[in-house]
C-alpha positions, 0 to 999 in steps of 0.5 A, a space after each residue: 561847643 564851647 563854654 563860651 558859646 553857652 556863656 554868650 547865649 545863655 547867659 545874658 550877664 556874661 560880662 557882668 558874670 565874668 567880673 564877678 569871677 575875677 572879683 570873687 573867687 567863687 570856685 575857692 570859696 565853693 570847696 571852703 563851704 563844703 569843708 565847712 559841711 564836712 567839718 560839721 559832719 564830723 563834729 555832730 554825727 554822734 548827736 541825731 537820733 534813730 529813725 523811725 525805719 532804721 532799725 528794719 533797715 539795718 537788718 536788711 542791710 545784715 540779711 544782704 550781707 549774709 545772702 552774699 557770705 552764704 554763696 547766694 543760698 540764704 534768700 531772708 532777705 527777698 522775704 523781710 517784710 516789704 524791704 525787698 523793694 528797695 535797693 541796698 545799696 546803703 544799707 550793704 555798706 552801713 552793715 559791712 562797715 559794722 563789722 570792719 569798724 564794731 567799736 563806733 555805735 552802729 547807729 552813729 556809724 550810719 549817720 555818719 555814711 548817710 552824711 557823707 552820701 550828703 555831701 556828695 549830693 551837695 558836691 554834686 549840686 555845685 558841680 552841676 550848677 557850675 557846668 551849666 551856669 557858671 562860678 556865681 551861680 554854683 555857689 548860690 547853689 550850693 548855699 541855698 541847699 546848704 542852708 535848707 534843713 530838709 537836706 542839711 539836716 535830714 543828712 544824716 538820718 534820712 539813710 533812704 532819701 539823702 543817698 537816693 538824691 545824691 546819686 540822682 543828681 550825680 546822674 543829672 550831671 553826667 546826662 547834662 555832660 554827655 547830651 552835647 558831646 552826642 554821638 561820641 560821649 568821653 568814655 569818662 562820662 559814659 563811665 560815671 553816668 552808669 556808676 551814677 544810675 547804678 547806684 540809683 537803682 541800687 537803692 530804689 525804683 525811682 532812678 527811673 526818672 533819670 533814665 526818663 531824662 537821658 531818654 528825652 534827652 538824647 532825643 532831643 539832641 537827634 532832633 535838634 542835631 539832624 534834619 530829617 527823620 533817617 538821620 535822626 534815627 541813626 544819629 539815635 542810634 549811635 548815641 545808644 551804642 555809645 551808651 551801651 557800656 552805661 547801661 552795662 554798668 549800671 546793670 552790673 551795680 544794681 544786681 549787686 545792690 539790689 539782688 532781688 530786682 534780678 531774680 525775675 525780669 517782672 521785679 521791676 515792674 513790680 517795685 514801680 507798681 507796688 511805690 505807685 500805689 503804696 498806701 496804708 493806715 498811716 496820719 499826716 497832715 497838711 495845713 492843719 487837716 489831718 488825713 491819710 496818705 492814701 487820701 492825699 491831694 495833687 498838691 501834697 508835695 507842692 504845698 510843703 515845698 512852699 513852707 519847707 524851702 528857706 526864703 532865699 531857695 524860693 525866691 531863687 525859684 522864682 527868678 529861675 523861672 523868670 529866667 527861664 521865661 525871657 529866654 522861650 523867644 529865643 528857642 525858636 532860633 536853632 542855634 539857641 536850642 543846640 546851646 540850651 540842650 543840657 539845659 533839658 535834663 535840669 528842668 525835667 528832673 524840676 518838672 517831672 516829678 512835680 507834675 506827677 505828684 500833681 496829677 497822679 496825686 500817689 500816696 504821701 506822707 512825711 512832707 517832702 520826705 520821699 521827694 528829697 531828690 528834687 531838692 538838688 535841681 531846684 537849689 541849681 534854678 535857684 542858684 542860676 535864678 538868684 545870680 542871673 537877676 543880680 547880672 541884669 541889675 548891672 545898670 542898678 548898683 544901688 539897688 543891686 548893692 541892697 539886693 546883695 545886702 538883704 539875700 545875705 541878711 537872709 543867709 545868715 538868718 536861715 543859717 541861725 534859725 538851722 544852728 537853734 534846731 539842731 539837731 533837728 534841722 530837718 524839721 525847720 520851716 520858713 515864715 510862711 509857715 511860721 515857723 516851727 511854731 506855726 506848725 503846731 497842729 498845721 504841719 508835720 514836725 518831729 516824724 523820725 522821733 528823732 527827738 527821742 534820743 535827747 528824751 531818754 538822755 533826759 530820763 536817765 539824768 531825772 531818775 539818776 538825781 533821784 538816787 535810787 540805786 538798784 531800782 529798775 523801770 518799765 518805759 512806754 515809748 510811742 515809736 520803734 522801742 530801739 530809738 529810746 532803748 538805744 540810748 536809755 542806760 540798764 536801770 529801763 525797759 522798753 514795755 509793750 505794756 503801756 498800761 504798767 509803764 513807769 515812764 511814757 516817752 514819746 514825740 508830739 508828732 501828730 498827738 501820740 505825747 497824748 496816748 498816755 497819762 502821767 506828769 510831764 517832767 521833761 520835754 525836748 524843745 526848740 522854737 518854743 516847741 515841744 518835739 517830744 515829752 517825758 511823762 511820769 507815771 509812778 503815781 498813777 493807779 487803777 483807770 489813770 494808767 489805762 491808754 486813753 
């Protein structure tokens, strides 16, 4: 199947697209944008706080390293909390780098590594869109994802979610490349698919989504490429045999990065079942209603996507849906079905996880965090929607120029908003939520407690300004102790005895900042919203010191 054929049938604005390709060096612009993100990562990776889960994740990585270092006899990693339910690809790499680069702060090192995964996810999104719809759509997809705080800010601290999303979009890219070439896919694509899916399983059992997209795509290819049942079964069997090397590679990588999954055939099923019903006593908030994470409605994820994605992203999704609806009548033509086959995995990747949450209403919290892997395929659809609308408006020159200018203004506005939030880009909300100011009492905010780094550094400066050398202080922290202790100077000790604490550090997320009394002496503020506070409790006595 030639690229020209896809262009002719799937992209009605092919002539306009070709003209835009000639006028605008989209390939060079894409590389330039990726390079800018890379520069941003290098300049800012050491400015992000420690997330709630990072300590236990890093311990898990060290324990996996000990498992291999002991000759497979030290099984402490498989008894540590519930971390064995996850693959350890990221944490194992991070623990190894910690030994190789002991001079670098280990948490900054983790954030650099995670951000590089995020950069890889941007690249995979760009290549996927380019494969399906050409350079302009790829550039648009890259722009909307880069302007999404839930990606560009999250990629530093969401060390489970963003690496997994990156492996998933690369899996999707290789699936899209392979389907049209079945039953004789290119060897490089088979190897790439095995590596991508193996690494995805090396992070989360949710990689079964990628296997599902591949399986459905193979069945669709067999149905389209053959005319009767026997021929279809033979086509599917030949395709399956051709992909066996990918399965072998994926199996080996999963075993390396997630050895617990290999210890029993039932462990994969156990992990899937655990995450389908995983719930504990944790509150979340949805449109102003506080609820337990196990009680969230099926539309929880959809509603959070509506308020978290930038307006330009949402506009592209609407236009992408309209473009898809225009194509539906063409599915009656066999030739079009064959040309549209590579698009099936993208549609599945966008719709299946979302449909699952709507129908199953699984336990969820932290907004879209657990489904960060939805963002790249949605960005591809948004990029295609924006460019397809532009191509179809070829007869309306003035309207198209105005629309282009409006999109540029939106993009600049999104970029400026992220700059104002730095280094808390991941708490960005769009105008439908009223921006960050509209999240107060309505939506999740700094759920990772990343702002505690800045709060701890402010407390260091505050006490240093008092000039009382030699004094030591205790600090209560409404988060993991490490999230503050890592940035506090030696005068401070984080205590579990909140009643006796001299100072209190807390994110404002879910009202934790009101758990202790004390005079507010500092706060971490973005867009007028306090993300964390510092309370001085040294003047309190008696019952005033008791937690509320």
